[in-house]
Every structure is written in structure tokens, then in C-alpha cells.
C-alpha positions as CSV (number, residue, x, y, z in Angstrom):
1,M,-72.3,67.9,-15.8
2,T,-69.5,65.8,-14.3
3,T,-70.6,62.4,-12.2
4,P,-70.1,62.7,-9.2
5,K,-67.6,59.5,-7.6
6,P,-69.5,57.1,-5.4
7,P,-68.3,56.9,-1.6
8,T,-65.1,55.2,-1.0
9,P,-66.2,51.9,1.1
10,P,-64.9,51.6,4.6
11,A,-61.8,49.3,4.6
12,P,-62.1,45.8,6.2
13,P,-60.9,45.2,10.3
14,P,-57.5,44.0,10.2
15,V,-57.3,39.6,10.2
16,P,-55.9,39.2,13.6
17,H,-52.4,36.8,13.5
18,G,-52.5,35.6,17.0
19,P,-54.6,33.2,19.3
20,P,-57.9,34.8,20.2
21,P,-58.0,36.3,23.7
22,G,-58.4,33.9,26.2
23,A,-56.5,30.8,24.3
24,T,-54.1,28.8,25.7
25,V,-51.1,28.6,23.6
26,T,-49.1,25.4,23.7
27,E,-45.4,25.5,22.9
28,P,-43.9,22.8,20.4
29,P,-41.9,20.4,22.2
30,A,-38.1,20.7,22.0
31,P,-36.1,18.2,19.8
32,G,-34.6,15.8,21.6
33,P,-33.2,11.8,20.8
34,A,-36.6,9.3,19.7
35,P,-38.2,7.3,22.5
36,T,-36.7,3.7,22.9
37,S,-39.3,1.4,23.9
38,T,-38.5,-1.7,26.5
39,T,-42.4,-3.0,25.6
40,K,-43.0,-6.1,23.5
41,S,-45.0,-5.2,20.0
42,S,-46.2,-7.0,17.7
43,E,-44.2,-5.7,15.3
44,A,-41.1,-7.2,14.0
45,P,-37.9,-5.1,15.4
46,T,-35.4,-3.7,13.8
47,P,-32.5,-6.0,15.2
48,T,-31.5,-8.6,12.1
49,S,-30.0,-11.4,14.5
50,I,-31.5,-12.7,18.0
51,Q,-29.7,-10.2,20.3
52,E,-27.6,-11.0,23.4
53,P,-27.9,-8.7,26.3
54,A,-24.9,-6.6,27.5
55,P,-21.6,-7.4,26.2
56,D,-20.1,-9.9,28.6
57,P,-16.9,-8.8,30.2
58,D,-15.9,-11.9,30.5
59,R,-14.9,-12.2,27.3
60,P,-11.4,-12.6,25.8
61,K,-9.5,-9.8,24.1
62,D,-7.2,-12.2,21.3
63,G,-9.2,-12.1,18.5
64,G,-9.1,-16.2,17.9
65,P,-10.2,-17.0,22.0
66,A,-13.2,-13.9,21.3
67,A,-14.4,-15.6,18.0
68,L,-15.0,-18.9,20.0
69,F,-16.9,-16.9,22.8
70,D,-18.7,-15.0,20.6
71,A,-19.5,-18.4,18.6
72,V,-20.8,-20.7,21.7
73,V,-23.0,-16.9,22.5
74,A,-24.5,-18.0,18.9
75,E,-25.0,-21.2,19.8
76,H,-26.7,-20.7,23.3
77,A,-29.2,-18.1,21.8
78,A,-30.0,-21.0,18.8
79,I,-30.9,-23.4,21.4
80,Y,-33.1,-20.7,23.1
81,G,-34.7,-19.6,20.0
82,Y,-35.3,-23.3,18.5
83,G,-37.8,-24.3,21.5
84,L,-39.4,-21.6,20.0
85,V,-39.1,-23.1,16.6
86,S,-40.9,-26.9,18.1
87,A,-43.3,-24.9,19.3
88,H,-44.9,-23.4,16.3
89,V,-43.6,-25.6,13.2
90,M,-45.9,-27.9,11.6
91,P,-45.6,-32.0,12.4
92,D,-44.1,-33.0,9.6
93,E,-40.4,-30.1,10.4
94,N,-40.3,-32.2,14.2
95,D,-37.3,-34.4,12.8
96,L,-35.8,-31.2,11.4
97,V,-35.9,-29.8,14.5
98,S,-34.5,-32.3,16.4
99,E,-31.9,-32.8,14.7
100,S,-31.0,-28.8,14.0
101,L,-31.5,-28.4,18.1
102,A,-29.1,-32.1,18.7
103,Q,-26.5,-30.4,16.4
104,H,-26.4,-27.5,18.2
105,R,-26.6,-28.7,21.7
106,E,-23.3,-31.4,20.9
107,R,-22.0,-28.3,18.7
108,R,-22.1,-26.2,21.8
109,E,-20.6,-28.5,24.7
110,A,-17.9,-29.0,22.1
111,A,-16.9,-26.1,21.7
112,L,-17.1,-26.3,25.5
113,T,-14.3,-28.5,26.0
114,L,-12.2,-26.5,23.7
115,M,-12.3,-22.9,25.3
116,N,-11.7,-25.4,28.8
117,E,-8.4,-27.0,27.1
118,Q,-7.3,-23.2,26.0
119,S,-8.1,-21.8,29.9
120,V,-10.7,-19.4,28.4
121,K,-13.5,-18.6,30.4
122,A,-16.5,-19.7,28.7
123,P,-20.2,-17.2,28.2
124,L,-23.4,-18.7,30.1
125,P,-26.6,-18.4,28.3
126,A,-28.9,-15.5,29.2
127,P,-32.1,-16.1,31.0
128,G,-33.8,-15.0,27.2
129,Y,-33.0,-13.7,23.9
130,Q,-34.7,-10.8,21.7
131,L,-35.8,-12.2,18.5
132,P,-35.6,-10.7,15.4
133,L,-39.1,-11.7,14.6
134,V,-42.6,-12.8,15.8
135,V,-42.5,-16.2,16.0
136,N,-46.0,-17.1,16.5
137,N,-46.9,-19.5,13.5
138,A,-44.9,-22.0,11.2
139,N,-44.1,-19.7,8.5
140,N,-42.3,-17.3,11.6
141,A,-40.7,-20.4,12.9
142,A,-38.7,-21.2,9.6
143,R,-37.7,-18.3,9.4
144,L,-36.5,-18.0,12.5
145,A,-34.8,-21.2,12.2
146,V,-32.9,-20.0,8.9
147,R,-32.4,-16.5,10.9
148,M,-29.9,-18.7,13.5
149,E,-28.4,-20.7,11.7
150,S,-27.1,-18.1,9.4
151,D,-26.2,-16.4,12.7
152,C,-24.3,-19.4,13.5
153,A,-22.5,-19.5,10.3
154,V,-21.0,-16.1,10.9
155,A,-19.7,-16.5,14.0
156,W,-17.8,-19.7,12.9
157,R,-16.7,-18.3,10.3
158,A,-14.7,-15.9,12.4
159,V,-13.6,-18.5,14.6
160,L,-12.0,-19.8,11.3
161,E,-10.7,-16.3,10.1
162,Q,-9.7,-15.2,13.6
163,T,-7.8,-18.4,14.8
164,D,-4.5,-19.1,15.2
165,S,-5.2,-22.8,16.0
166,E,-5.5,-25.7,14.0
167,K,-7.5,-27.7,15.8
168,D,-10.0,-24.9,16.4
169,R,-9.6,-23.9,12.4
170,E,-11.0,-27.7,11.6
171,F,-13.7,-27.4,14.1
172,A,-15.2,-24.1,12.6
173,V,-15.2,-25.5,9.3
174,K,-17.1,-28.5,10.3
175,A,-19.3,-26.2,12.4
176,L,-20.1,-23.7,9.1
177,T,-21.0,-26.7,7.3
178,Q,-22.9,-28.2,9.2
179,C,-24.9,-24.8,9.8
180,A,-25.2,-24.0,6.2
181,V,-26.4,-26.8,5.6
182,L,-28.9,-26.8,7.6
183,A,-30.0,-23.3,7.0
184,A,-30.6,-25.1,3.0
185,R,-33.3,-27.3,4.0
186,W,-35.0,-24.9,6.4
187,R,-35.5,-22.7,3.7
188,T,-36.5,-25.5,1.3
189,V,-39.3,-25.8,4.2
190,L,-39.9,-22.4,3.2
191,G,-40.3,-22.3,-0.3
192,A,-37.1,-20.1,-0.5
193,W,-34.4,-19.5,-3.7
194,P,-32.1,-19.8,-4.1
195,V,-31.7,-22.9,-1.2
196,T,-28.0,-22.3,-0.9
197,E,-25.4,-19.4,-0.1
198,A,-22.5,-19.3,-2.4
199,F,-20.4,-18.3,1.0
200,P,-21.9,-18.8,3.8
201,G,-21.2,-16.9,6.8
202,G,-20.1,-14.2,4.5
203,N,-21.6,-10.9,2.5
204,E,-20.2,-11.8,-0.7
């Protein structure tokens, strides 16, 4: 006597692979360049220094005059930036702000005189500058001061390396030294370590 086979169960219905009827299909956007925002944000922007506007067409072609031109641009930016630093530092640092600002103003005017003696057209200060960080407290104000002194040190070191003028070289050495000293003083305000750099204005 044989045992009858159980009936074969019906096959399951096929699983649909597409969207249900009536659904709207949205195609993924085509790849393209990353968007660039022109609005201000509370996040610190990516630049590592105060950003100036588009390059000045009056910038000289030769290395020495071009470096001096760039150094004056950096001094313009520092003078602008110290206005923000002054508004946010603690009262104990007001004297340091005043001393720093006075140094940059005096240095800028002396550098403009050097450019005039060489018949080199000087850059004008920009209406505004994009900062490398949001300055909304005393700590960030001191950080901005360190950054500006470092930027100016880089610019004056470039003058020292590029110029053929002995007068410009002597001026650049003094400027580089002053920027390094101010940067160290602002690092002290921050409690940063080390306070000094072995080679101010360089990447060594």
C-alpha cells in the first residue's frame, strides 16, 4: 500500500521590483560641482588667514616689489582685524591691542613711503575682509591676533627673501622681528605653548 503524495503548494506571487502603480519616480541629481556659499555662517570658514578680495591688477610683476606690495596688503588686513580684536578682548589686554595697532599703522605708513620712493603703486585697503574664524569672545580675539601677526610675518619674510634692495631688507628684518614678538605676546594671552617660533614667517 502506497502513501499518497501531499498536494504541491501553489508558488508565491512574484515580488515587484519597481515602484507601485501611480508612484512618482524621482531621479537622483546629476553630479556637479560642490556649491559655494556666499552667506556668512556661524562656523569658522576654511581659510587659514584673513582673505583679501580678488588680486589687485596693480600688483607688480617683479619679485621684490610684489612682495612689498603683498606685505602692505597684510598690514591693511591686520589694521582692520585689530578693530575686531579691540571689541572683544578683556580690558587687561587693551594696552597690547593699542600697541599692536600702533605698530601696524606705523609700519604700513613706512612701507608706503618705501613704495613711493620706488615708484611702485601701493595697494588700497579693502572695504572689508573675510576672517579665518568667528570673533565673538576674548579667546577668539586673541587667536585672530596671533593669526594676523603670523600672516604679516610670512609677508615680511617674503620681502626679505625676494627683494634686491638693502633698505627694504633691513626694513623687512625689523618688521618680521616685531611681528614675531607680538605673536608671542598674544600666545601668552591664550596660554598657548610654545610661545615662540623657531623660524617666524616660515614652515620650518
